[in-house]
N, CA, C and O of each residue as an XYZ file, in Angstrom:
296
protein
N     -32.073   -150.739   -151.831
C     -33.239   -149.902   -151.551
C     -34.244   -150.692   -150.723
O     -34.607   -151.814   -151.078
N     -34.684   -150.109   -149.632
C     -35.610   -150.750   -148.715
C     -37.045   -150.612   -149.210
O     -37.438   -149.577   -149.749
N     -37.821   -151.683   -149.015
C     -39.225   -151.680   -149.420
C     -40.069   -150.958   -148.365
O     -39.883   -151.183   -147.169
N     -40.990   -150.097   -148.795
C     -41.852   -149.355   -147.870
C     -42.894   -150.273   -147.256
O     -43.437   -151.154   -147.922
N     -43.164   -150.056   -145.987
C     -44.235   -150.799   -145.329
C     -45.571   -150.156   -145.665
O     -45.622   -149.044   -146.191
N     -46.625   -150.849   -145.365
C     -47.970   -150.325   -145.622
C     -48.181   -149.029   -144.858
O     -48.739   -148.071   -145.393
N     -47.736   -148.996   -143.606
C     -47.908   -147.790   -142.800
C     -47.149   -146.603   -143.388
O     -47.650   -145.478   -143.395
N     -45.964   -146.856   -143.871
C     -45.189   -145.776   -144.488
C     -45.886   -145.243   -145.737
O     -45.878   -144.038   -145.987
N     -46.484   -146.131   -146.515
C     -47.226   -145.707   -147.707
C     -48.423   -144.846   -147.310
O     -48.710   -143.828   -147.940
N     -49.113   -145.271   -146.255
C     -50.279   -144.509   -145.781
C     -49.841   -143.134   -145.307
O     -50.489   -142.133   -145.612
N     -48.741   -143.082   -144.559
C     -48.234   -141.796   -144.068
C     -47.905   -140.848   -145.219
O     -48.205   -139.656   -145.152
N     -47.295   -141.375   -146.264
C     -46.962   -140.545   -147.432
C     -48.231   -140.016   -148.103
O     -48.284   -138.860   -148.524
N     -49.258   -140.879   -148.197
C     -50.527   -140.463   -148.806
C     -51.215   -139.402   -147.950
O     -51.826   -138.474   -148.481
N     -51.118   -139.537   -146.634
C     -51.746   -138.566   -145.740
C     -51.089   -137.197   -145.895
O     -51.765   -136.169   -145.852
N     -49.783   -137.188   -146.074
C     -49.065   -135.918   -146.250
C     -49.569   -135.157   -147.479
O     -49.490   -133.929   -147.520
N     -50.079   -135.866   -148.463
C     -50.565   -135.234   -149.693
C     -51.970   -134.636   -149.545
O     -52.411   -133.871   -150.403
N     -52.673   -134.981   -148.460
C     -54.041   -134.514   -148.265
C     -54.087   -133.047   -147.879
O     -53.152   -132.502   -147.293
N     -55.205   -132.427   -148.227
C     -55.465   -131.051   -147.801
C     -55.799   -131.066   -146.304
O     -56.230   -132.091   -145.776
N     -55.600   -129.931   -145.621
C     -55.882   -129.884   -144.176
C     -57.306   -130.346   -143.820
O     -57.502   -131.032   -142.816
N     -58.286   -129.975   -144.633
C     -59.668   -130.382   -144.361
C     -59.820   -131.909   -144.459
O     -60.536   -132.531   -143.674
N     -59.130   -132.487   -145.438
C     -59.187   -133.942   -145.612
C     -58.490   -134.660   -144.450
O     -58.943   -135.715   -144.004
N     -57.398   -134.087   -143.970
C     -56.705   -134.671   -142.817
C     -57.605   -134.649   -141.584
O     -57.660   -135.618   -140.827
N     -58.305   -133.538   -141.392
C     -59.217   -133.433   -140.257
C     -60.344   -134.461   -140.365
O     -60.719   -135.094   -139.378
N     -60.872   -134.617   -141.572
C     -61.930   -135.605   -141.790
C     -61.417   -137.017   -141.498
O     -62.137   -137.836   -140.927
N     -60.177   -137.297   -141.887
C     -59.564   -138.600   -141.616
C     -59.413   -138.835   -140.116
O     -59.700   -139.925   -139.622
N     -58.966   -137.816   -139.397
C     -58.814   -137.938   -137.938
C     -60.165   -138.207   -137.286
O     -60.263   -139.043   -136.388
N     -61.200   -137.510   -137.726
C     -62.546   -137.729   -137.181
C     -63.019   -139.151   -137.468
O     -63.615   -139.800   -136.608
N     -62.751   -139.625   -138.672
C     -63.144   -140.989   -139.037
C     -62.420   -142.009   -138.159
O     -63.038   -142.949   -137.659
N     -61.100   -141.823   -137.969
C     -60.328   -142.739   -137.126
C     -60.825   -142.718   -135.685
O     -60.952   -143.765   -135.049
N     -61.103   -141.530   -135.179
C     -61.597   -141.419   -133.802
C     -62.933   -142.146   -133.655
O     -63.176   -142.819   -132.654
N     -63.784   -142.003   -134.651
C     -65.088   -142.690   -134.619
C     -64.899   -144.204   -134.639
O     -65.580   -144.922   -133.907
N     -63.982   -144.693   -135.469
C     -63.705   -146.134   -135.556
C     -63.167   -146.675   -134.244
O     -63.514   -147.785   -133.841
N     -62.325   -145.903   -133.577
C     -61.727   -146.357   -132.325
C     -62.733   -146.390   -131.184
O     -62.538   -147.117   -130.210
N     -63.800   -145.613   -131.291
C     -64.810   -145.583   -130.239
C     -65.774   -146.756   -130.314
O     -66.480   -147.034   -129.344
N     -65.818   -147.452   -131.452
C     -66.734   -148.577   -131.596
C     -66.360   -149.671   -130.606
O     -65.185   -150.020   -130.484
N     -67.345   -150.215   -129.897
C     -67.038   -151.269   -128.925
C     -66.460   -152.508   -129.603
O     -66.959   -152.957   -130.634
N     -65.408   -153.047   -129.011
C     -64.816   -154.265   -129.520
C     -63.834   -154.076   -130.654
O     -63.190   -155.040   -131.067
N     -63.697   -152.874   -131.170
C     -62.778   -152.613   -132.274
C     -61.367   -152.458   -131.736
O     -61.074   -151.513   -131.003
N     -60.508   -153.373   -132.096
C     -59.105   -153.252   -131.747
C     -58.772   -153.473   -130.288
O     -57.609   -153.359   -129.901
N     -59.755   -153.784   -129.474
C     -59.523   -154.011   -128.058
C     -59.999   -155.408   -127.711
O     -61.152   -155.763   -127.955
N     -59.114   -156.185   -127.147
C     -59.498   -157.532   -126.753
C     -60.256   -157.454   -125.434
O     -59.741   -156.962   -124.430
N     -61.479   -157.944   -125.458
C     -62.321   -157.889   -124.269
C     -61.987   -159.059   -123.355
O     -61.850   -160.199   -123.799
N     -61.859   -158.752   -122.073
C     -61.715   -159.809   -121.092
C     -63.114   -160.236   -120.683
O     -63.970   -159.401   -120.390
N     -63.338   -161.539   -120.665
C     -64.664   -162.050   -120.377
C     -64.864   -162.248   -118.888
O     -63.971   -162.705   -118.175
N     -66.038   -161.898   -118.443
C     -66.425   -162.106   -117.061
C     -67.387   -163.291   -117.053
O     -68.500   -163.191   -117.571
N     -66.968   -164.394   -116.477
C     -67.792   -165.604   -116.484
C     -69.122   -165.403   -115.763
O     -70.072   -166.154   -115.988
N     -69.189   -164.416   -114.919
C     -70.458   -164.141   -114.227
C     -71.552   -163.718   -115.207
O     -72.740   -163.857   -114.913
N     -71.150   -163.198   -116.376
C     -72.128   -162.803   -117.390
C     -72.861   -164.017   -117.963
O     -73.947   -163.877   -118.525
N     -72.278   -165.196   -117.824
C     -72.875   -166.415   -118.362
C     -73.880   -167.062   -117.397
O     -74.596   -167.991   -117.771
N     -73.925   -166.568   -116.170
C     -74.787   -167.162   -115.162
C     -76.245   -167.189   -115.627
O     -76.804   -166.163   -116.016
N     -76.845   -168.369   -115.580
C     -78.253   -168.542   -115.917
C     -78.545   -168.553   -117.405
O     -79.712   -168.589   -117.796
N     -77.533   -168.524   -118.237
C     -77.722   -168.412   -119.676
C     -78.511   -169.576   -120.266
O     -79.353   -169.366   -121.139
N     -78.256   -170.792   -119.807
C     -78.936   -171.947   -120.386
C     -79.913   -172.617   -119.440
O     -80.193   -173.809   -119.569
N     -80.434   -171.851   -118.486
C     -81.278   -172.463   -117.459
C     -82.515   -173.162   -118.041
O     -82.979   -174.142   -117.459
N     -83.046   -172.703   -119.135
C     -84.224   -173.329   -119.722
C     -83.918   -174.645   -120.423
O     -84.831   -175.424   -120.695
N     -82.661   -174.901   -120.717
C     -82.294   -176.121   -121.426
C     -82.424   -177.373   -120.562
O     -82.597   -178.471   -121.092
N     -82.347   -177.227   -119.278
C     -82.278   -178.379   -118.374
C     -83.535   -178.538   -117.517
O     -83.509   -179.274   -116.530
N     -84.619   -177.876   -117.866
C     -85.816   -177.892   -117.030
C     -86.341   -179.310   -116.797
O     -86.633   -179.669   -115.656
N     -86.466   -180.109   -117.831
C     -87.036   -181.452   -117.697
C     -85.973   -182.529   -117.857
O     -86.278   -183.638   -118.296
N     -84.745   -182.221   -117.511
C     -83.640   -183.152   -117.704
C     -83.047   -183.518   -116.344
O     -82.662   -182.642   -115.571
N     -82.978   -184.805   -116.063
C     -82.322   -185.279   -114.852
C     -80.822   -185.308   -115.125
O     -80.377   -185.868   -116.127
N     -80.047   -184.704   -114.230
C     -78.609   -184.580   -114.445
C     -77.927   -185.941   -114.568
O     -77.084   -186.130   -115.444
N     -78.281   -186.888   -113.704
C     -77.620   -188.183   -113.739
C     -77.969   -188.952   -115.011
O     -77.107   -189.615   -115.587
N     -79.227   -188.871   -115.456
C     -79.615   -189.533   -116.702
C     -78.870   -188.934   -117.897
O     -78.482   -189.650   -118.820
N     -78.681   -187.645   -117.869
C     -77.945   -186.972   -118.941
C     -76.495   -187.459   -118.982
O     -75.972   -187.766   -120.053
N     -75.851   -187.528   -117.819
C     -74.460   -187.995   -117.744
C     -74.358   -189.438   -118.210
O     -73.454   -189.796   -118.966
N     -75.299   -190.269   -117.751
C     -75.282   -191.679   -118.164
C     -75.416   -191.803   -119.690
O     -74.724   -192.612   -120.310
N     -76.288   -191.016   -120.282
C     -76.496   -191.045   -121.719
C     -75.219   -190.609   -122.469
O     -74.850   -191.204   -123.482
N     -74.563   -189.571   -121.958
C     -73.311   -189.115   -122.564
C     -72.247   -190.218   -122.513
O     -71.518   -190.435   -123.480
N     -72.172   -190.899   -121.388
C     -71.174   -191.957   -121.253
C     -71.472   -193.128   -122.178
O     -70.549   -193.744   -122.712
N     -72.742   -193.441   -122.373
C     -73.114   -194.509   -123.279
C     -72.741   -194.158   -124.724
O     -72.299   -195.022   -125.481
N     -72.917   -192.916   -125.094
C     -72.609   -192.466   -126.455
C     -71.125   -192.553   -126.755
O     -70.744   -192.696   -127.917
N     -70.283   -192.472   -125.748
C     -68.832   -192.502   -125.944
C     -68.301   -193.902   -126.165
O     -67.190   -194.065   -126.668
N     -69.067   -194.914   -125.803
C     -68.581   -196.297   -125.949
C     -69.003   -196.908   -127.264
O     -68.677   -198.062   -127.542
C-alpha cells in the first residue's frame, strides 16, 4: 500500500467541502498568490542599489579606508 502525499491528503479533504467552502478556498488561494514575493523568486536589478549608501562615505577618504582595511587583515 502506497503512502499518500500531503497534496493527495489535501485534495481528498477539498473533495469533502461544500461548494461554498470550495469557492472560499479558491478566493483565499488567489489572494495569497497575488501577494508580492509569495512563491515567486524575484530577480534583482542592481540599479535599484544605486546611491543606497551614499551618506556612509561623506567624510571618508577612499584610500585611507582601503589602507585601514588592509592593516586590519594583518
